[in-house]
MIZATOR-405986 format. One line per 10 residues: number of its first residue (from 1); their letters; for each residue x, y, z of C-alpha. Coordinates in steps of 0.5 Angstrom, whole numbers, plus 500, padded with zeros to 3 digits. Layout:
BEGIN
NUM	A	X:Y:Z; ... .
This chain:
BEGIN
1	MKDPLFSKAN	550:489:492; 548:491:499; 553:496:502; 556:492:508; 554:498:513; 547:497:512; 543:495:519; 536:492:519; 534:495:525; 529:500:524 .
11	TISISIVSHL	530:501:517; 524:501:512; 524:497:505; 519:501:501; 516:497:495; 515:502:489; 512:499:483; 512:503:476; 507:502:470; 510:507:465 .
21	QGHLVKLLLQ	510:512:471; 518:514:471; 516:521:471; 512:520:477; 517:515:481; 523:521:480; 518:526:484; 517:520:489; 524:519:490; 526:526:491 .
31	DIKENCKENS	520:527:496; 523:521:500; 530:524:499; 528:531:502; 523:529:507; 525:523:510; 532:524:512; 531:522:519; 530:514:517; 534:509:514 .
41	IEILLTINLP	531:507:508; 532:502:502; 528:503:496; 525:496:492; 524:499:485; 520:494:480; 519:496:473; 513:492:471; 513:495:464; 519:496:459 .
51	ENLELDLIEY	521:503:460; 527:507:459; 527:510:467; 534:514:467; 536:514:474; 542:517:478; 543:512:483; 549:516:486; 545:523:487; 540:519:493 .
61	SFPIVITNNS	542:518:500; 538:511:500; 540:504:496; 535:503:490; 535:496:488; 531:495:481; 528:489:478; 525:489:471; 520:483:470; 520:480:463 .
71	KPKGFAENHN	513:480:463; 508:484:467; 505:482:474; 500:484:478; 499:488:485; 500:482:490; 505:479:486; 510:484:484; 510:487:492; 511:480:494 .
81	QAFTRAKGEY	517:479:490; 520:486:492; 519:483:499; 523:477:498; 529:482:497; 527:487:503; 533:487:508; 529:492:512; 525:491:520; 520:494:517 .
91	FCVLNPDIRI	517:493:509; 512:499:506; 508:498:500; 508:505:496; 504:507:490; 508:512:485; 503:517:485; 504:519:492; 508:526:494; 511:526:501 .
101	NENPFEHLLH	511:534:503; 513:532:510; 515:525:513; 510:520:514; 514:514:517; 516:518:524; 508:517:527; 508:510:524; 513:507:526; 511:509:534 .
111	LLEDKSIGLA	505:506:532; 508:500:530; 512:499:536; 505:496:539; 505:489:537; 497:489:537; 498:492:531; 499:489:524; 499:495:519; 500:503:520 .
121	APTVIGESGR	498:508:514; 497:515:513; 491:519:512; 491:520:505; 490:527:502; 487:528:494; 490:533:490; 484:537:491; 486:538:498; 480:534:501 .
131	LEDSMRKFPT	481:528:505; 480:521:501; 476:515:503; 482:511:504; 480:507:510; 473:503:510; 469:498:514; 469:490:510; 465:491:503; 459:487:503 .
141	PLKILGKVIG	455:485:497; 449:490:500; 454:496:501; 456:495:494; 450:496:491; 449:501:496; 455:505:493; 453:503:486; 446:506:486; 448:513:490 .
151	MSQVNDYEVG	446:511:497; 452:511:500; 456:517:499; 458:518:506; 466:516:508; 465:510:514; 471:514:519; 472:520:521; 478:523:522; 480:527:528 .
161	IEAIFPDWVA	486:528:532; 486:520:535; 489:514:532; 483:511:527; 482:503:527; 479:501:521; 477:495:518; 481:496:512; 486:501:508; 487:502:500 .
171	GMFMMFRYDM	494:498:498; 497:505:496; 500:506:502; 501:501:507; 507:500:513; 508:493:516; 513:490:521; 517:485:517; 515:479:521; 508:481:520 .
181	FKKLNGFDQK	508:481:513; 512:475:513; 507:472:517; 501:474:512; 505:470:507; 504:477:504; 498:479:499; 494:473:496; 496:473:489; 490:470:486 .
191	YFLYYEDVDL	488:478:487; 491:480:480; 488:488:482; 484:490:487; 482:487:493; 488:484:495; 489:490:500; 482:488:503; 483:481:504; 490:482:507 .
201	CARLRLGGHK	487:486:512; 481:482:513; 487:476:514; 491:480:519; 484:482:523; 482:475:524; 489:473:526; 488:478:533; 492:484:530; 489:491:528 .
211	VVVSPQSQII	490:497:523; 491:503:524; 491:510:521; 495:516:523; 491:523:523; 499:525:525; 501:523:518; 499:525:511; 501:524:504; 498:526:497 .
221	HYARRSSHHK	495:522:493; 495:524:485; 490:518:482; 491:516:475; 483:517:473; 484:514:466; 484:507:469; 477:508:472; 474:508:464; 478:502:462 .
231	LKYLIWHLSS	474:496:461; 479:491:463; 480:495:470; 472:494:470; 473:486:469; 479:486:473; 475:489:479; 469:485:478; 473:479:478; 477:481:484 .
241	MLQFFSSAVY	470:483:488; 467:476:487; 473:472:489; 473:476:495; 466:475:497; 466:467:495; 473:466:499; 473:463:506; 476:469:509; 470:473:507 .
251	WQLKLR	466:468:511; 470:467:517; 469:475:517; 461:474:517; 461:468:522; 466:470:527 .
């Protein structure tokens, strides 16, 4: 039950989905506890695969609402489900393999005060300390081909001191005003995994809003590389890519 003193104003509802990643979830929650004390936060934690996640809820200064799925769901459905339970003014999608060394929310909250901005995200640093390619221009079949054959290795955007306005950002960290995510009807659940972030950003852009990345806000991404080598992930990736390129959203982008 929600604390009766809970206030929607300025509260960030953070959706985290665990796929047998309880150890990472605990590290992330500790990061949030230690580095985000200035913010009013609630955690919406989804357990997508059965695991014994032993959390002492009392030790955290923010409420944690846990949902145990009876069967595994995709990225889009999990976060949309969490959104139905969100009580905050802001909704944040956050992967469990993220680490937070300093508060990433303050700059993003400031950017989201601009109603023309629909989504705000931080810059992403890999565990090696190098900047990750987390913001890109919209994909096309030709760009995908160029990447496959090694012709396209340069990042689409450079990071300086000014805010960056990319076409889309990776779904590892996305922050919205509650009303914007609701207006978009969340993620399109026809995408089980991959391209749901591209599609959402495309719909947001088609609606006249901007995606922004703040160089003053940074997170660290400890990517789970093993998934890149499994056949089922490749099949999901190809399926989602074909769905996007055949969608009305993609063709609206091409014709605008």
